[in-house]
C-alpha positions as CSV (number, residue, x, y, z in Angstrom):
1,M,-17.2,25.5,-25.0
2,S,-15.7,28.0,-22.6
3,L,-16.8,29.3,-19.2
4,Y,-15.5,31.1,-16.2
5,L,-15.5,29.4,-12.8
6,G,-14.6,32.1,-10.4
7,Q,-11.7,34.0,-12.1
8,K,-10.4,31.1,-14.0
9,L,-11.2,30.4,-17.7
10,F,-12.0,26.9,-18.7
11,V,-12.2,25.5,-22.2
12,V,-14.0,22.1,-22.7
13,A,-13.2,19.8,-25.6
14,S,-16.2,17.6,-26.2
15,S,-15.5,16.0,-29.6
16,A,-12.9,13.7,-31.0
17,E,-11.8,16.4,-33.4
18,A,-11.2,18.9,-30.6
19,A,-9.5,16.3,-28.5
20,M,-7.1,15.4,-31.3
21,E,-6.4,19.1,-31.9
22,V,-5.4,19.9,-28.3
23,L,-3.8,16.5,-27.3
24,K,-1.9,15.8,-30.5
25,K,-1.5,18.8,-32.7
26,Q,-1.2,21.3,-29.8
27,D,0.1,18.9,-27.2
28,A,3.2,21.0,-26.5
29,V,1.1,24.0,-25.5
30,F,-1.4,22.1,-23.3
31,C,1.0,19.7,-21.6
32,S,1.1,21.6,-18.3
33,R,-1.2,21.2,-15.3
34,P,-3.0,23.9,-13.4
35,P,-1.6,24.9,-10.0
36,L,-4.2,23.2,-7.7
37,R,-3.5,23.7,-4.0
38,G,-4.6,20.2,-2.9
39,F,-2.0,18.4,-5.1
40,K,0.7,20.9,-4.2
41,V,0.3,20.2,-0.5
42,I,-0.5,16.5,-0.5
43,F,1.6,15.4,-3.5
44,P,4.5,17.8,-3.9
45,H,7.0,16.6,-6.6
46,D,4.3,14.4,-8.1
47,V,4.3,13.3,-11.8
48,T,0.5,13.6,-12.5
49,F,0.0,17.3,-11.7
50,A,3.5,18.6,-12.1
51,D,4.6,20.7,-15.0
52,L,7.1,19.1,-17.4
53,T,10.3,20.2,-15.6
54,P,13.6,18.4,-15.6
55,E,12.7,16.9,-12.2
56,S,9.3,15.6,-13.3
57,N,10.7,14.4,-16.6
58,Y,13.3,12.4,-14.7
59,L,10.7,10.9,-12.4
60,R,8.4,10.0,-15.2
61,K,11.3,8.4,-17.1
62,F,12.3,6.5,-13.9
63,I,8.8,5.3,-13.3
64,R,8.3,4.1,-16.8
65,L,11.6,2.3,-16.9
66,H,11.4,0.5,-13.5
67,L,7.7,0.3,-12.7
68,T,5.4,0.2,-15.8
69,T,7.3,-1.8,-18.3
70,A,6.2,-5.2,-19.5
71,R,9.1,-6.7,-17.5
72,S,8.0,-5.1,-14.2
73,I,4.3,-6.0,-14.8
74,E,5.3,-9.6,-15.5
75,A,7.4,-9.6,-12.3
76,F,4.4,-9.0,-10.1
77,Q,2.0,-11.4,-11.9
78,H,2.2,-13.9,-9.0
79,I,0.8,-11.2,-6.7
80,R,-2.2,-10.6,-9.0
81,V,-2.8,-14.3,-9.4
82,D,-2.7,-14.9,-5.7
83,E,-5.0,-12.0,-4.7
84,M,-7.5,-12.9,-7.4
85,L,-7.6,-16.5,-6.2
86,Q,-8.1,-15.2,-2.6
87,M,-11.0,-13.1,-3.8
88,V,-12.6,-16.1,-5.6
89,R,-12.2,-18.4,-2.6
90,S,-13.8,-15.8,-0.3
91,I,-16.8,-15.7,-2.6
92,V,-16.9,-19.5,-2.8
93,A,-17.0,-19.6,1.0
94,S,-19.8,-17.0,1.3
95,P,-23.5,-18.1,1.8
96,R,-25.4,-18.8,-1.4
97,D,-28.4,-16.9,-0.3
98,V,-26.5,-13.7,0.4
99,V,-25.6,-11.3,-2.4
100,V,-22.0,-10.6,-3.1
101,N,-21.0,-6.9,-3.0
102,L,-18.7,-6.9,-6.0
103,R,-17.2,-3.5,-5.2
104,T,-16.1,-4.7,-1.7
105,S,-14.5,-7.8,-3.1
106,L,-12.7,-5.8,-5.8
107,E,-11.5,-3.2,-3.2
108,V,-9.9,-5.9,-1.0
109,M,-8.2,-7.6,-4.0
110,T,-7.0,-4.4,-5.7
111,A,-5.7,-2.9,-2.4
112,N,-3.7,-6.0,-1.7
113,V,-2.3,-6.1,-5.3
114,L,-1.2,-2.5,-5.0
115,T,0.2,-2.6,-1.5
116,R,2.1,-5.8,-2.1
117,S,3.5,-4.4,-5.3
118,I,4.3,-1.0,-3.9
119,I,5.5,-1.5,-0.3
120,G,5.6,-5.3,0.0
121,K,2.8,-5.6,2.5
122,R,-0.7,-7.2,2.4
123,F,-3.1,-5.2,4.5
124,M,-6.7,-6.4,3.7
125,G,-8.4,-9.6,4.5
126,R,-5.9,-10.9,7.0
127,T,-6.6,-12.8,10.2
128,G,-4.7,-13.4,13.4
129,L,-3.2,-10.0,13.5
130,S,-1.3,-8.4,16.5
131,E,-2.6,-5.2,17.9
132,S,0.3,-3.2,16.3
133,E,-0.6,-4.8,12.9
134,K,-4.3,-3.9,13.3
135,K,-3.3,-0.3,14.2
136,E,-1.1,-0.1,11.1
137,I,-3.8,-1.3,8.8
138,M,-6.4,1.1,10.3
139,E,-4.0,4.0,9.9
140,F,-3.4,3.0,6.3
141,I,-7.1,2.9,5.5
142,H,-7.8,6.2,7.2
143,I,-4.9,8.0,5.4
144,A,-6.0,6.6,2.0
145,A,-9.6,7.7,2.6
146,E,-8.5,11.1,3.8
147,I,-6.4,11.6,0.7
148,G,-9.5,11.0,-1.5
149,E,-11.6,13.3,0.6
150,C,-9.1,16.2,0.5
151,L,-8.4,16.0,-3.2
152,G,-12.1,15.9,-3.9
153,A,-12.9,18.8,-1.7
154,K,-13.7,22.2,-3.2
155,N,-10.9,24.7,-2.6
156,P,-12.1,28.3,-3.3
157,G,-8.5,29.5,-3.8
158,D,-8.1,27.4,-6.9
159,L,-10.8,29.5,-8.6
160,I,-10.3,32.9,-6.9
161,P,-6.6,33.4,-6.2
162,A,-7.1,36.0,-3.5
163,L,-8.8,33.4,-1.3
164,K,-5.6,31.4,-1.1
165,L,-4.6,33.9,1.6
166,V,-7.3,32.6,4.0
167,D,-7.9,29.0,5.0
168,W,-11.7,29.5,5.0
169,N,-12.8,26.0,5.6
170,G,-9.7,24.6,7.4
171,L,-8.9,22.5,4.4
172,D,-5.4,23.8,4.0
173,Q,-4.4,22.9,7.6
174,R,-6.1,19.5,7.2
175,M,-4.0,18.8,4.1
176,K,-0.8,19.8,5.9
177,N,-1.6,17.5,8.8
178,L,-2.4,14.7,6.4
179,R,0.9,15.1,4.6
180,R,2.7,14.7,8.0
181,K,0.7,11.5,8.6
182,M,1.6,10.1,5.2
183,A,5.3,10.8,5.8
184,T,5.3,9.3,9.3
185,F,3.5,6.1,8.1
186,L,5.9,5.6,5.3
187,A,8.9,6.3,7.4
188,N,7.8,3.5,9.7
189,I,7.5,1.1,6.8
190,V,11.0,2.1,5.5
191,R,12.5,1.6,8.9
192,E,10.9,-1.8,9.3
193,R,12.1,-2.8,5.8
194,R,15.7,-1.7,6.6
195,E,15.7,-3.6,9.8
196,K,14.6,-6.8,8.1
197,S,17.1,-6.8,5.3
198,S,19.9,-4.7,3.8
199,L,19.3,-3.2,0.4
200,G,21.1,-4.5,-2.6
201,T,22.5,-2.4,-5.5
202,S,20.4,-3.9,-8.2
203,N,16.7,-4.0,-9.0
204,P,15.9,-7.7,-9.5
205,P,12.5,-8.6,-11.0
206,G,9.9,-8.7,-8.3
207,K,11.4,-6.1,-6.0
208,E,8.5,-3.9,-4.8
209,M,8.3,-0.2,-5.8
210,L,9.6,1.0,-2.4
211,G,12.7,-1.1,-2.7
212,V,13.4,0.2,-6.2
213,L,13.0,3.8,-5.0
214,L,15.2,3.3,-2.0
215,D,17.9,1.9,-4.2
216,E,17.6,4.9,-6.4
217,M,17.9,7.2,-3.4
218,E,21.3,5.6,-2.6
219,N,22.6,5.2,-6.2
220,A,21.3,8.1,-8.3
221,A,23.7,10.6,-9.8
222,A,24.0,14.1,-8.4
223,G,21.1,16.2,-9.7
224,E,18.9,13.2,-10.2
225,K,18.2,12.3,-6.6
226,I,15.0,10.9,-5.2
227,T,14.5,12.5,-1.8
228,E,12.3,11.2,1.0
229,D,9.7,13.8,0.1
230,I,9.7,12.5,-3.5
231,L,9.6,8.9,-2.4
232,N,6.6,9.7,-0.1
233,T,4.7,11.3,-3.0
234,I,5.3,8.6,-5.5
235,I,4.3,5.8,-3.1
236,W,1.1,7.4,-2.0
237,E,0.2,8.7,-5.4
238,S,0.7,5.3,-7.0
239,F,-1.7,3.7,-4.6
240,T,-4.5,6.3,-4.7
241,A,-4.3,6.7,-8.5
242,G,-4.5,3.0,-9.1
243,M,-7.0,2.0,-6.4
244,E,-10.2,3.9,-7.1
245,T,-10.0,4.0,-10.9
246,T,-9.4,0.3,-11.2
247,V,-12.2,-0.7,-8.8
248,L,-14.8,1.7,-10.3
249,A,-14.0,0.7,-13.8
250,T,-14.4,-3.0,-13.0
251,D,-17.6,-2.3,-11.0
252,W,-19.1,-0.5,-14.0
253,T,-18.1,-3.3,-16.4
254,L,-19.5,-6.1,-14.3
255,A,-22.7,-4.1,-13.7
256,E,-23.3,-3.8,-17.5
257,V,-22.5,-7.5,-18.0
258,L,-24.9,-8.7,-15.3
259,R,-27.8,-6.4,-16.4
260,N,-27.4,-7.7,-20.0
261,P,-27.9,-11.5,-19.8
262,E,-27.0,-12.0,-23.5
263,V,-23.7,-10.3,-22.9
264,L,-23.0,-12.5,-19.8
265,Q,-23.9,-15.6,-21.9
266,K,-21.5,-14.6,-24.7
267,C,-18.7,-13.9,-22.2
268,Q,-19.0,-17.2,-20.5
269,A,-19.3,-19.1,-23.8
270,E,-16.1,-17.5,-24.9
271,L,-14.4,-18.4,-21.6
272,D,-15.5,-22.0,-21.9
273,A,-14.2,-22.2,-25.5
274,V,-10.8,-20.6,-24.7
275,V,-10.2,-21.6,-21.1
276,G,-12.5,-24.5,-20.4
277,R,-13.8,-25.5,-17.0
278,N,-10.9,-27.7,-15.7
279,R,-8.4,-24.9,-14.9
280,R,-8.4,-21.3,-13.7
281,A,-8.3,-18.5,-16.2
282,Q,-4.9,-16.9,-16.6
283,E,-3.7,-13.5,-17.8
284,S,-2.2,-15.3,-20.8
285,D,-5.7,-16.2,-21.9
286,I,-6.8,-12.5,-22.2
287,P,-5.4,-11.8,-25.7
288,D,-7.7,-14.6,-27.0
289,L,-10.8,-13.4,-25.3
290,H,-11.8,-10.9,-28.0
291,Y,-15.4,-10.5,-26.9
292,I,-14.5,-9.8,-23.2
293,K,-11.9,-7.3,-24.3
294,A,-14.7,-5.6,-26.4
295,V,-16.9,-5.6,-23.3
296,V,-14.3,-3.8,-21.2
297,K,-13.8,-1.3,-24.1
298,E,-17.5,-0.7,-24.3
299,S,-17.7,-0.1,-20.6
300,F,-14.9,2.5,-20.7
301,R,-16.8,4.2,-23.6
302,L,-20.0,4.5,-21.6
303,H,-18.6,4.9,-18.1
304,P,-15.2,6.6,-18.1
305,V,-14.2,6.7,-14.5
306,I,-12.7,10.3,-14.8
307,P,-15.2,11.9,-17.2
308,L,-13.3,15.2,-17.7
309,L,-9.8,13.7,-17.4
310,I,-7.2,15.5,-15.3
311,P,-7.2,19.2,-16.5
312,H,-4.5,20.5,-18.8
313,Y,-3.2,24.1,-18.7
314,S,-1.7,26.5,-21.3
315,H,1.0,28.9,-20.3
316,D,0.9,30.7,-23.7
317,P,-1.9,31.9,-26.0
318,I,-2.9,29.6,-28.8
319,K,-5.4,29.3,-31.6
320,V,-7.5,26.1,-31.6
321,L,-9.9,25.3,-34.4
322,G,-10.2,29.0,-35.2
323,Y,-10.7,30.1,-31.6
324,D,-8.2,32.3,-29.7
325,I,-7.4,30.7,-26.4
326,P,-5.6,33.1,-24.0
327,A,-2.7,32.0,-21.8
328,H,-3.4,30.5,-18.4
329,T,-6.5,28.7,-19.6
330,Q,-7.5,25.3,-18.1
331,L,-8.5,22.6,-20.6
332,L,-10.9,19.9,-19.8
333,I,-11.4,16.8,-22.1
334,N,-15.0,15.6,-21.8
335,V,-14.4,12.0,-22.6
336,W,-17.9,11.2,-21.2
337,A,-19.4,13.3,-24.1
338,I,-17.0,12.0,-26.7
339,G,-17.9,8.4,-25.9
340,R,-21.6,9.2,-26.3
341,D,-21.4,11.4,-29.4
342,P,-24.2,10.2,-31.8
343,K,-22.2,11.5,-34.8
344,V,-19.5,8.9,-34.0
345,W,-21.4,6.1,-32.2
346,A,-24.5,4.3,-33.5
347,D,-27.1,4.0,-30.8
348,P,-24.6,5.5,-28.3
349,L,-26.5,4.8,-25.1
350,K,-26.8,1.1,-25.8
351,F,-24.2,-1.3,-24.3
352,H,-23.1,-3.1,-27.4
353,P,-19.6,-4.7,-27.3
354,E,-20.0,-6.0,-30.8
355,R,-19.4,-2.5,-32.2
356,F,-15.7,-3.1,-31.5
357,L,-15.6,-6.5,-33.2
358,E,-17.0,-5.4,-36.6
359,G,-17.7,-2.2,-38.5
360,P,-16.0,1.2,-38.3
361,H,-14.8,0.8,-34.7
362,R,-13.1,-2.5,-35.1
363,E,-9.6,-0.9,-34.9
364,T,-10.5,1.5,-32.1
365,E,-8.2,1.3,-29.1
366,M,-8.1,2.9,-25.6
367,F,-4.4,3.8,-25.4
368,G,-4.5,7.3,-26.8
369,K,-4.4,6.9,-30.5
370,S,-8.1,6.7,-31.1
371,F,-9.5,10.1,-30.1
372,N,-13.1,8.9,-30.0
373,L,-12.2,6.7,-27.0
374,L,-9.8,8.3,-24.4
375,P,-10.4,6.9,-20.9
376,F,-6.7,7.3,-20.1
377,G,-6.0,10.5,-22.0
378,S,-3.5,10.9,-24.8
379,G,-0.2,12.6,-25.6
380,R,2.7,13.2,-23.2
381,R,0.3,13.5,-20.2
382,A,-1.5,10.2,-20.8
383,C,-1.9,8.0,-17.8
384,M,1.4,6.1,-17.1
385,G,-0.5,3.2,-15.5
386,I,-2.6,2.5,-18.6
387,T,-1.2,-1.0,-19.3
388,L,-1.4,-2.3,-15.7
389,G,-4.8,-0.6,-15.1
390,T,-6.4,-2.2,-18.2
391,L,-4.8,-5.6,-17.3
392,L,-6.3,-5.5,-13.8
393,V,-9.8,-4.6,-15.1
394,E,-9.7,-7.3,-17.8
395,A,-8.3,-10.0,-15.5
396,S,-10.8,-9.2,-12.7
397,V,-13.7,-9.5,-15.2
398,V,-12.4,-12.7,-16.7
399,V,-11.8,-14.4,-13.3
400,L,-15.2,-13.5,-11.8
401,L,-17.2,-14.4,-14.9
402,H,-15.3,-17.7,-15.4
403,S,-15.5,-18.7,-11.8
404,F,-19.2,-18.0,-11.1
405,D,-22.7,-17.9,-12.5
406,W,-24.4,-14.7,-11.4
407,I,-28.0,-13.9,-10.7
408,L,-29.3,-10.4,-10.0
409,P,-31.5,-9.8,-6.9
410,A,-35.1,-8.9,-7.5
411,E,-34.3,-5.1,-7.4
412,G,-31.8,-5.5,-10.2
413,I,-28.9,-3.1,-10.5
414,D,-29.0,0.7,-9.9
415,M,-26.9,2.4,-12.6
416,T,-27.2,5.9,-11.2
417,E,-24.0,7.9,-11.4
418,G,-22.5,9.6,-8.4
419,Q,-20.7,13.0,-8.5
420,G,-17.0,13.8,-8.1
421,L,-13.7,13.9,-9.9
422,S,-14.2,10.2,-10.5
423,V,-17.7,8.7,-11.2
424,R,-18.8,5.8,-9.2
425,K,-22.1,3.9,-9.2
426,N,-24.2,5.3,-6.3
427,V,-25.0,1.7,-5.4
428,P,-22.3,-1.0,-5.9
429,A,-23.1,-4.0,-8.2
430,C,-24.4,-6.9,-6.1
431,A,-25.5,-10.4,-7.2
432,F,-25.9,-14.0,-6.1
433,A,-22.9,-16.1,-7.0
434,T,-22.8,-19.9,-7.7
435,P,-19.5,-21.7,-8.4
436,R,-19.5,-22.9,-12.0
437,L,-16.2,-24.9,-12.0
438,P,-15.2,-28.2,-10.4
439,P,-14.2,-27.9,-6.7
440,H,-10.6,-28.9,-7.4
441,V,-10.1,-25.8,-9.6
442,Y,-10.7,-23.5,-6.6
443,A,-8.4,-25.5,-4.4
444,E,-5.4,-25.6,-6.8
């Protein structure tokens, strides 16, 4: 399907066949990103929306090498374990007759995992704070929220180039002011970090992202230099990209599990068989939890957090499946439609994790090789945080289902989808929680 929005031509790939054609066979043509104003102002030098230039290739290689490898993910495991335990303990301490807002719990946990891994600070759920610490936390929350608002706002100049000359709704100035706030906040973090300890010359396991980037600023060869502007972009982009997608994906998954009692029963039966009830579930248990992994996969199929993925862009004309696509066309991958295609999926609207354990979809995976399931994209512009993002979703589901029995309130769960670049439930999943493990397990 093709359509014009303003003066811009969009092509939409809504089948696995079309997705394979543009993301695999024609990947070199569609590997660019459209020049969207919001990302250019808020995230200059980013890796998500930048074209594949020598600078962006260097940054992507650096991030993959130092921040998304199995070694670096393992180095921060203690942070994930600690924050998930804090989440569980906060739910244990809550009144039994009050529903738990799962999205709120997940937001606190995920934010702390990311900020501790990225800048070495824990912002959420703290007590006994000084006034300066409270101010810092509120400033962080406001900046993160404003980034989401600005990137999700409609910018007329993106569709009608002539309108770029006029800041019709004040959005451009707001984004410039936001960028200054982001730089000032991070400069204070860097100054505080340098005051507390001098930087080493190596990147030992466990050093937060900020420390790795600061080392690179000092040690990189000429022509491959991370500037303060680049550092600022990578830090903020890493947080905003990882925060919302992880929380919303987990929220959707838990909502589907809780509204399908037979699925919840099977998940907890598998947890009891693999983990038991005398210890906490661990990340090392996840490979053996085949049914729960299928549950997460099924949730990504029905509820991809970014239903149209991040748009691709062609600089040159190309022929795709017999159609002539002119240069400067924006490409959208409709993974929402692909995941519900009745030609591919039997009973596509049913939440049925078993489809990934038997039958034709047993070997289907989410990491870009199976074009009928592409929540993270595919090809050279696939999401770089795919491994960590999936791990956080799976681990959160495992910990919450293992630690508690869940009962829905009388009104059940509202599965209505919201609107936006990312799709959230209009109403967060809420349920009554009852601890299902011995008290000593929560205390260990």
